[in-house]
C-alpha positions in Angstrom: 0.0 0.0 0.0 2.9 2.4 0.7 4.2 1.9 -2.9 0.7 2.9 -4.2 0.8 6.1 -2.2 4.4 7.0 -3.2 3.5 6.4 -6.8 0.4 8.6 -6.6 2.2 11.4 -4.7 5.4 11.5 -6.7 5.9 12.3 -10.3 4.3 9.6 -12.4 3.1 9.0 -15.9 -0.6 9.5 -16.8 -1.2 5.7 -16.6 -0.8 5.8 -12.8 -4.2 6.8 -11.3 -6.6 6.1 -8.5 -8.8 4.1 -10.9 -5.9 1.9 -11.9 -5.1 1.4 -8.2 -8.7 0.4 -7.5 -8.7 -2.0 -10.5 -5.5 -3.7 -9.4 -6.6 -4.0 -5.7 -10.0 -5.5 -6.8 -8.4 -8.4 -8.7 -5.6 -8.9 -6.1 -8.1 -9.0 -3.2 -10.4 -11.5 -5.0 -7.5 -13.7 -6.0 -6.0 -13.7 -2.5 -9.4 -14.4 -0.9 -10.2 -17.4 -3.2 -6.7 -18.8 -3.1 -6.4 -18.4 0.6 -9.8 -20.1 1.2 -8.8 -23.0 -1.1 -5.3 -23.6 0.2 -5.8 -22.8 3.8 -9.2 -24.6 3.9 -7.6 -27.7 2.2 -4.7 -27.7 4.7 -6.9 -27.5 7.7 -9.3 -30.1 6.3 -6.5 -32.5 5.7 -4.8 -31.8 9.0 -8.0 -32.3 11.1 -8.1 -35.6 12.9 -10.7 -38.1 11.6 -12.3 -38.4 14.9 -13.5 -34.8 14.9 -15.2 -35.3 11.6 -17.4 -38.1 12.8 -20.5 -37.2 14.7 -20.2 -39.1 18.0 -21.9 -38.3 21.2 -19.9 -38.5 24.4 -20.6 -41.6 26.6 -23.0 -40.9 29.4 -23.7 -43.0 32.5 -27.1 -43.4 33.9 -27.8 -41.5 37.1 -28.0 -43.8 40.1 -30.9 -43.2 42.5 -30.0 -43.1 46.1 -32.3 -44.9 48.7 -33.0 -41.7 50.6 -35.8 -39.3 49.9 
């Protein structure tokens, strides 16, 4: 982001503009979001233990009734 500001504040050709910056940031942000979701999601999915993916309820013991009321 600093390089964008330096390029816009310094002497630059007419091809450097706020519209060009917005155009670049749009595609970079979308690409990073999609690639990050794919690669990070795949990594976490593969690294997760298999026992967490199965829906198992914890074992419960029945409550014992005491003889006193």
